N, C-alpha and C positions, 0 to 999 in steps of 0.2 A: 338335640333330642335331650328332654329332661332325665336325670339319672335314675328317677323313680319310675319311668316307663321301660327302663332295661336293667334290672337289679344286678345282672352279670357284668355290665359295663364298668371296666376298670380306669379311671381317668389317671393320667401319667403326666409328669413333668421332667425336664431335664435342666441341668445346671452347667453352664460355661464359666469356669473360674479363670479370670483374665489377669495375667501379671507375671513379668519376668522374675519378681521377687518370690513369687510362689514357687516357680521351677527352679530357682537357684537354690531354694531352701533358706534364704534369708529370713522369709516370713512364713509361719505356719497357718495354713488356712483353717478357719474356724466355722466357715459359712456353709460348709456342706451339711454338719450335723445339724446345724441351727435350721436350715432350710428343710432338711428331711423330717425333724420333729415337726416344724410348722405345718409342712404339707400333710402330714398324717392327722394331725388335729382337724384340717379341711376336708379330709376323706380323700386325698390326692397321694398317689405313689411316686417318690422320687426314683425314675426308672434308671437314669445314667447320669453320669458326671463326666465333664472333660475340662482339663487344665490346659490353657493355650497361652503362648507369649503374647507380649505387646507386638503384634504383627497383624497387619490389616488382612493379608490373604488367609492367615489361619483363624481369624475371628470370623471373617465371612463364611468360610467353608464350614466352621463349627456350628454358627448360627443357622445357616440355611439346611444343613443337615438334621440338626436336632429339632427345630421348630416344625419340620415337615413330619417327623414321625412321633411327636409327643403333642398333648392337647395344649401344654404350656411350656415356656422357655424362660428360664431365669438366667440373668448374667451378673457377675459381680466383679466389681474392679474396673479401674481406667476411666472413671468419669469426673475425675479431678480436673484443676484449672491449668496443669502444666502441659507442656508441648508433647510429652509421651502419653498423655491420656486419650487415646485414640477410639475408645469403644464406641461413642456415638457415631464418629465418622464411619467406622467400620460397619456398624449395624444398618445405617442409613444406606450403605453401598450394597450390603446384603438384601435389603428390602427394595433396592432400586429408587430411593427417594433422595431428595436434597436435605440438606440440614440447615435449621433456621432457629433463631432465637424466639424462645417461648415467651410471649408477653407477660403471662402470669408468673414465671420463673423468674424473670428479670424483675418484676416488682417485689417478689419474695426476697430476692438477693439484695435490691436496694434498701429494703427496711432492715435486713439483717446485718448488712455491712454500715448502715448509717451511723452507728458509733464505733465502729471496728476499721476505720480509715477510707470509707467510702467504696462503691463499686467500680473497680477498676476494669480496664480491658481483659486482663487475665482471669480476673473472677467471674466476669460476664460469660467467659467460656463455659461455666457450669449450667448456664441457662440455655444451651445449645441442645436441640433434640431433632431426631429425624422427622422431617415434615409430616404434620397430621397427628403426632404423638399427644398423649395426656400425661399429666403428672401425678406422681405418687408423694403422698405428703411424708415430709421428713421433720418430725417434731424435735430432733436433737440437734441439728446444725442446719444451716441455710439452704444449701442446695437439694432440690427434691429429686426423686427418682423419676423413671420414666416408663410410661407403657406405651406400647403400640402393637396392635393385632394381639397375638398371643405370646409376645416378647415383653418381658419385664426387666428392665435395666437398673441395677441397684449399685449401691456404693460398696467397696471392699471392706470398709471397716465394719468389723462385726457388730457393734452397739449401734451403729447407723442403720445397718442392714436389718437390725431387728425391728427397729422402729418403722422402718417402711414396710416390712411384712406385716407388722401389727395394723397398719392402715390399711392393708389388703385383706385382712382377716374376714371371712364371710362373704366376700365379693365374688370369688371365682366360680363360674358355672361348672356345675358337676360335683362340686363338694357338698358335704352335708351341711345343712342349717346349723349355725354355730350359736350357742346360747352364751349369754355373758351377763355377769354380776361384779358390782364394784363395791369395794370398801375403801376408806381413807383413814389417814392416820397422820396426826403430827409427829413426824419422825424423818430424820435424813435416810435417804434410800441407802447409803452406803452402811448405814447400822443394822439394816436388816436383810442385807444382800443374801447371807447364808441361809437365813430364814425362809426367804422366798424360794431359793433354790431347792431347799429340802422338801417344801410344800409341793412343789411342781414334780419333783421326783417321786414323791410318796403317792402322788395322783396320776397314774400313768393315763394320758389321753387328754390332759389339761395344757393350757398355756397360760402363764400368769406375765401381764403386761404392767410395768411399774412406771408411773409417770409423775416425777419430783416436781415441786414447785414452790416458791418462795412468796409468801403472803402475810401482810400485817407484821413484817418483821420476824416472821416464823418460817422454819422450814418444814414441810410436808410432802406427802405422797398419796396418790390413789392408786389403788392395785385392781387390775381388771382381770378375773379369772373366766376363760373361755373354754368350751368344749361342745361337741355336738351332743354331749350327754348331760341333760339338764340336772339329773340326779347327782352326777359326779360334780358338777359345778357347785351344787348347793353343799356336797360333803366338804369339797376343798375350801369353800369360803368360810365354812364352820370351822375346820381345822386351823385355817390361816387366822382367823379373828381369834380363836383361843390362844395361839401361839403369840400373836402380837400383846395380847391383854395379859398374858404371863409374863411378859417383861415389864408390865406396870402402864402401858400405854392403853389409851381410849380409843376404840374404832367406831368409826362413823359409817354406818350402814348406807349404801348409796354414793359415797364418796364425799369429799369436802369440797 
């Protein structure tokens, strides 16, 4: 059902954070806040979060419980190349399907590792998906995320997860239509990280994606401002442009 046909309909999502390192305290999870903020921009509410160990039975139980009572389920962690990265196998078991190497994922990894020592059998593990799954673009590193039904399988590394979420922006049924505008600047992303963070905080309801590049011997970045509120996007773009120009940099409307 289209959300506009039932204005009272609240679309929900759940998150399963997977990893012994989270439960042991060795690693502090940052994906909960990041996902909640991103979902809010999409018009979807993060309803519940569960943290589970690298244990097949625990992952299967959490995935089947939470995907059944929410519109969407996201998982983070456990999709790397090592033997203890069991998320894909566990989710395939939860869904009752086999695991297969996705041909497009294999091609992506082959290109990515062409100048990094080649695609080994271990690295090829990151191309394994539950049968019938689709890929989520990963602009940061080689291995893509995975979507199957209402389940979205993502990396545990926060900045990689952020890129995968950005690739999903505006694509989830039930969310509000998202408006986006882009500006570009010849600047290293690290030099304006605080400026971007402050702009996002000052404009509640927007998300700002940053996409660095190296071109013609120069470092630059494009910044994409997104929100369901077109006026808020315009306000944030204006403020962000002014802030960049105040540092002496030229801003390219529409991106570089």
